[in-house]
TIVO-2410 file (N, C-alpha, C; in nm, 3 decimals):
# residues 83
REC num residu      c1      c2      c3 atome chaine
REC   1      X   2.720   2.005   4.784     N      A
REC   1      X   2.578   2.002   4.791    CA      A
REC   1      X   2.554   2.082   4.687     C      A
REC   2      X   2.566   2.145   4.604     N      A
REC   2      X   2.480   2.221   4.502    CA      A
REC   2      X   2.555   2.150   4.393     C      A
REC   3      X   2.646   2.064   4.334     N      A
REC   3      X   2.636   2.007   4.247    CA      A
REC   3      X   2.536   1.902   4.230     C      A
REC   4      X   2.504   1.800   4.300     N      A
REC   4      X   2.358   1.726   4.317    CA      A
REC   4      X   2.221   1.824   4.326     C      A
REC   5      X   2.242   1.937   4.330     N      A
REC   5      X   2.095   1.989   4.316    CA      A
REC   5      X   2.101   2.050   4.194     C      A
REC   6      X   2.216   2.095   4.127     N      A
REC   6      X   2.218   2.138   4.012    CA      A
REC   6      X   2.217   2.003   3.908     C      A
REC   7      X   2.243   1.898   3.930     N      A
REC   7      X   2.207   1.793   3.875    CA      A
REC   7      X   2.057   1.773   3.864     C      A
REC   8      X   1.978   1.781   3.969     N      A
REC   8      X   1.834   1.752   3.937    CA      A
REC   8      X   1.800   1.832   3.862     C      A
REC   9      X   1.820   1.922   3.916     N      A
REC   9      X   1.719   2.034   3.823    CA      A
REC   9      X   1.771   2.055   3.695     C      A
REC  10      X   1.868   1.979   3.624     N      A
REC  10      X   1.897   1.959   3.518    CA      A
REC  10      X   1.785   1.874   3.431     C      A
REC  11      X   1.796   1.738   3.531     N      A
REC  11      X   1.703   1.654   3.492    CA      A
REC  11      X   1.584   1.674   3.490     C      A
REC  12      X   1.544   1.722   3.595     N      A
REC  12      X   1.372   1.818   3.550    CA      A
REC  12      X   1.361   1.888   3.431     C      A
REC  13      X   1.474   1.964   3.425     N      A
REC  13      X   1.419   2.057   3.289    CA      A
REC  13      X   1.454   1.981   3.152     C      A
REC  14      X   1.501   1.889   3.156     N      A
REC  14      X   1.522   1.796   3.069    CA      A
REC  14      X   1.393   1.697   3.030     C      A
REC  15      X   1.311   1.651   3.142     N      A
REC  15      X   1.190   1.544   3.161    CA      A
REC  15      X   1.114   1.631   3.120     C      A
REC  16      X   1.089   1.779   3.123     N      A
REC  16      X   1.034   1.857   3.138    CA      A
REC  16      X   0.984   1.905   2.984     C      A
REC  17      X   1.110   1.915   2.905     N      A
REC  17      X   1.134   1.949   2.799    CA      A
REC  17      X   1.092   1.864   2.673     C      A
REC  18      X   1.068   1.702   2.716     N      A
REC  18      X   1.025   1.582   2.646    CA      A
REC  18      X   1.155   1.541   2.576     C      A
REC  19      X   1.247   1.546   2.649     N      A
REC  19      X   1.420   1.470   2.598    CA      A
REC  19      X   1.392   1.370   2.642     C      A
REC  20      X   1.405   1.241   2.501     N      A
REC  20      X   1.453   1.101   2.601    CA      A
REC  20      X   1.515   1.082   2.686     C      A
REC  21      X   1.425   1.007   2.767     N      A
REC  21      X   1.550   0.960   2.894    CA      A
REC  21      X   1.591   0.816   2.858     C      A
REC  22      X   1.736   0.821   2.938     N      A
REC  22      X   1.824   0.667   2.896    CA      A
REC  22      X   1.737   0.540   2.862     C      A
REC  23      X   1.774   0.467   2.814     N      A
REC  23      X   1.706   0.345   2.815    CA      A
REC  23      X   1.695   0.314   2.988     C      A
REC  24      X   1.611   0.216   2.965     N      A
REC  24      X   1.559   0.157   3.107    CA      A
REC  24      X   1.470   0.247   3.223     C      A
REC  25      X   1.474   0.411   3.193     N      A
REC  25      X   1.399   0.484   3.235    CA      A
REC  25      X   1.258   0.501   3.232     C      A
REC  26      X   1.229   0.479   3.085     N      A
REC  26      X   1.114   0.542   3.049    CA      A
REC  26      X   0.992   0.454   3.113     C      A
REC  27      X   0.875   0.475   3.082     N      A
REC  27      X   0.778   0.364   3.064    CA      A
REC  27      X   0.797   0.237   3.012     C      A
REC  28      X   0.748   0.123   3.061     N      A
REC  28      X   0.715  -0.023   2.970    CA      A
REC  28      X   0.602  -0.009   2.874     C      A
REC  29      X   0.661  -0.106   2.820     N      A
REC  29      X   0.574  -0.162   2.671    CA      A
REC  29      X   0.407  -0.120   2.719     C      A
REC  30      X   0.361  -0.182   2.800     N      A
REC  30      X   0.224  -0.164   2.877    CA      A
REC  30      X   0.180  -0.054   2.870     C      A
REC  31      X   0.213   0.084   2.868     N      A
REC  31      X   0.202   0.188   2.917    CA      A
REC  31      X   0.181   0.299   2.787     C      A
REC  32      X   0.179   0.217   2.661     N      A
REC  32      X   0.200   0.339   2.569    CA      A
REC  32      X   0.094   0.303   2.525     C      A
REC  33      X  -0.008   0.432   2.435     N      A
REC  33      X  -0.134   0.428   2.382    CA      A
REC  33      X  -0.103   0.341   2.261     C      A
REC  34      X  -0.222   0.259   2.256     N      A
REC  34      X  -0.225   0.193   2.079    CA      A
REC  34      X  -0.255   0.277   1.963     C      A
REC  35      X  -0.170   0.260   1.858     N      A
REC  35      X  -0.194   0.351   1.742    CA      A
REC  35      X  -0.345   0.270   1.703     C      A
REC  36      X  -0.419   0.409   1.641     N      A
REC  36      X  -0.561   0.353   1.598    CA      A
REC  36      X  -0.550   0.286   1.430     C      A
REC  37      X  -0.612   0.204   1.417     N      A
REC  37      X  -0.651   0.153   1.352    CA      A
REC  37      X  -0.682   0.185   1.183     C      A
REC  38      X  -0.623   0.185   1.099     N      A
REC  38      X  -0.636   0.248   0.966    CA      A
REC  38      X  -0.751   0.218   0.931     C      A
REC  39      X  -0.765   0.318   0.787     N      A
REC  39      X  -0.932   0.292   0.718    CA      A
REC  39      X  -0.931   0.152   0.668     C      A
REC  40      X  -1.040   0.196   0.623     N      A
REC  40      X  -1.060   0.023   0.572    CA      A
REC  40      X  -1.043   0.007   0.417     C      A
REC  41      X  -0.999  -0.080   0.354     N      A
REC  41      X  -0.925  -0.060   0.271    CA      A
REC  41      X  -1.103  -0.058   0.143     C      A
REC  42      X  -1.070   0.023  -0.029     N      A
REC  42      X  -1.216   0.042  -0.073    CA      A
REC  42      X  -1.233  -0.095  -0.113     C      A
REC  43      X  -1.367  -0.073  -0.162     N      A
REC  43      X  -1.469  -0.212  -0.175    CA      A
REC  43      X  -1.397  -0.250  -0.350     C      A
REC  44      X  -1.406  -0.382  -0.342     N      A
REC  44      X  -1.407  -0.383  -0.482    CA      A
REC  44      X  -1.506  -0.384  -0.581     C      A
REC  45      X  -1.465  -0.336  -0.709     N      A
REC  45      X  -1.562  -0.335  -0.775    CA      A
REC  45      X  -1.614  -0.455  -0.902     C      A
REC  46      X  -1.753  -0.465  -0.862     N      A
REC  46      X  -1.793  -0.599  -0.983    CA      A
REC  46      X  -1.815  -0.553  -1.143     C      A
REC  47      X  -1.756  -0.440  -1.169     N      A
REC  47      X  -1.769  -0.404  -1.303    CA      A
REC  47      X  -1.701  -0.494  -1.404     C      A
REC  48      X  -1.750  -0.520  -1.524     N      A
REC  48      X  -1.691  -0.616  -1.633    CA      A
REC  48      X  -1.551  -0.552  -1.690     C      A
REC  49      X  -1.464  -0.610  -1.717     N      A
REC  49      X  -1.358  -0.595  -1.805    CA      A
REC  49      X  -1.408  -0.545  -1.890     C      A
REC  50      X  -1.350  -0.444  -1.958     N      A
REC  50      X  -1.337  -0.325  -2.069    CA      A
REC  50      X  -1.200  -0.285  -2.132     C      A
REC  51      X  -1.178  -0.367  -2.243     N      A
REC  51      X  -1.084  -0.365  -2.363    CA      A
REC  51      X  -1.074  -0.282  -2.445     C      A
REC  52      X  -0.963  -0.266  -2.515     N      A
REC  52      X  -0.936  -0.108  -2.605    CA      A
REC  52      X  -1.020  -0.207  -2.719     C      A
REC  53      X  -1.090  -0.070  -2.779     N      A
REC  53      X  -1.169  -0.088  -2.883    CA      A
REC  53      X  -1.091  -0.117  -3.030     C      A
REC  54      X  -0.980  -0.139  -3.022     N      A
REC  54      X  -0.875  -0.204  -3.139    CA      A
REC  54      X  -0.932  -0.338  -3.218     C      A
REC  55      X  -0.860  -0.321  -3.331     N      A
REC  55      X  -0.885  -0.448  -3.392    CA      A
REC  55      X  -0.799  -0.510  -3.444     C      A
REC  56      X  -0.765  -0.648  -3.504     N      A
REC  56      X  -0.667  -0.672  -3.582    CA      A
REC  56      X  -0.718  -0.770  -3.714     C      A
REC  57      X  -0.625  -0.737  -3.821     N      A
REC  57      X  -0.638  -0.783  -3.932    CA      A
REC  57      X  -0.577  -0.937  -3.930     C      A
REC  58      X  -0.647  -0.982  -3.978     N      A
REC  58      X  -0.631  -1.115  -4.022    CA      A
REC  58      X  -0.600  -1.153  -4.164     C      A
REC  59      X  -0.486  -1.252  -4.204     N      A
REC  59      X  -0.423  -1.280  -4.304    CA      A
REC  59      X  -0.538  -1.311  -4.471     C      A
REC  60      X  -0.650  -1.371  -4.363     N      A
REC  60      X  -0.765  -1.338  -4.530    CA      A
REC  60      X  -0.857  -1.274  -4.504     C      A
REC  61      X  -0.812  -1.139  -4.463     N      A
REC  61      X  -0.899  -1.047  -4.468    CA      A
REC  61      X  -0.988  -1.014  -4.336     C      A
REC  62      X  -1.054  -1.113  -4.260     N      A
REC  62      X  -1.132  -1.106  -4.153    CA      A
REC  62      X  -1.073  -1.017  -4.036     C      A
REC  63      X  -1.155  -0.989  -4.008     N      A
REC  63      X  -1.074  -0.897  -3.835    CA      A
REC  63      X  -1.133  -0.946  -3.717     C      A
REC  64      X  -1.030  -0.934  -3.603     N      A
REC  64      X  -1.058  -1.007  -3.483    CA      A
REC  64      X  -1.011  -0.892  -3.377     C      A
REC  65      X  -1.135  -0.883  -3.291     N      A
REC  65      X  -1.087  -0.781  -3.181    CA      A
REC  65      X  -1.040  -0.880  -3.037     C      A
REC  66      X  -1.037  -0.777  -2.985     N      A
REC  66      X  -0.977  -0.833  -2.805    CA      A
REC  66      X  -1.110  -0.828  -2.729     C      A
REC  67      X  -1.055  -1.000  -2.616     N      A
REC  67      X  -1.149  -1.098  -2.567    CA      A
REC  67      X  -1.131  -1.050  -2.451     C      A
REC  68      X  -1.255  -1.015  -2.358     N      A
REC  68      X  -1.228  -0.955  -2.226    CA      A
REC  68      X  -1.197  -1.092  -2.152     C      A
REC  69      X  -1.250  -1.217  -2.172     N      A
REC  69      X  -1.228  -1.320  -2.076    CA      A
REC  69      X  -1.122  -1.361  -2.123     C      A
REC  70      X  -1.029  -1.325  -2.167     N      A
REC  70      X  -0.933  -1.389  -2.228    CA      A
REC  70      X  -0.770  -1.245  -2.173     C      A
REC  71      X  -0.797  -1.204  -2.068     N      A
REC  71      X  -0.729  -1.093  -2.087    CA      A
REC  71      X  -0.702  -0.984  -2.136     C      A
REC  72      X  -0.809  -0.962  -2.260     N      A
REC  72      X  -0.820  -0.828  -2.342    CA      A
REC  72      X  -0.688  -0.858  -2.473     C      A
REC  73      X  -0.682  -1.006  -2.454     N      A
REC  73      X  -0.583  -1.060  -2.593    CA      A
REC  73      X  -0.667  -1.078  -2.704     C      A
REC  74      X  -0.603  -1.047  -2.836     N      A
REC  74      X  -0.686  -1.064  -2.953    CA      A
REC  74      X  -0.770  -1.239  -2.962     C      A
REC  75      X  -0.871  -1.234  -2.998     N      A
REC  75      X  -0.947  -1.344  -3.046    CA      A
REC  75      X  -0.818  -1.406  -3.179     C      A
REC  76      X  -0.849  -1.544  -3.195     N      A
REC  76      X  -0.773  -1.592  -3.299    CA      A
REC  76      X  -0.808  -1.602  -3.430     C      A
REC  77      X  -0.759  -1.563  -3.505     N      A
REC  77      X  -0.800  -1.552  -3.671    CA      A
REC  77      X  -0.831  -1.713  -3.707     C      A
REC  78      X  -0.984  -1.662  -3.779     N      A
REC  78      X  -1.045  -1.781  -3.785    CA      A
REC  78      X  -0.951  -1.871  -3.904     C      A
REC  79      X  -0.949  -1.988  -3.918     N      A
REC  79      X  -0.896  -2.074  -3.997    CA      A
REC  79      X  -0.743  -2.084  -3.981     C      A
REC  80      X  -0.640  -2.023  -3.896     N      A
REC  80      X  -0.555  -1.989  -3.806    CA      A
REC  80      X  -0.520  -2.125  -3.757     C      A
REC  81      X  -0.559  -2.214  -3.719     N      A
REC  81      X  -0.546  -2.357  -3.640    CA      A
REC  81      X  -0.565  -2.507  -3.741     C      A
REC  82      X  -0.617  -2.423  -3.838     N      A
REC  82      X  -0.657  -2.523  -3.975    CA      A
REC  82      X  -0.553  -2.540  -4.055     C      A
REC  83      X  -0.432  -2.611  -4.097     N      A
REC  83      X  -0.345  -2.612  -4.160    CA      A
REC  83      X  -0.292  -2.704  -4.216     C      A
***
């Protein structure tokens, strides 16, 4: 008679301490609290693309800068395609 009483007291003590119970004895999935939604993503900026201000000297002595419309790649040297 003492063993069932001791076992019941131990189960109640474990349940009161927050110790997880074996599978199948916990609440069903529908009883869990939903997790709150996270914060919204930051708004996208509409600022124009800014490239580095460096320049490249062409073989003919001219200088070309970076083109923001071309992914900040250097513009082609004048006369480079005419050979």
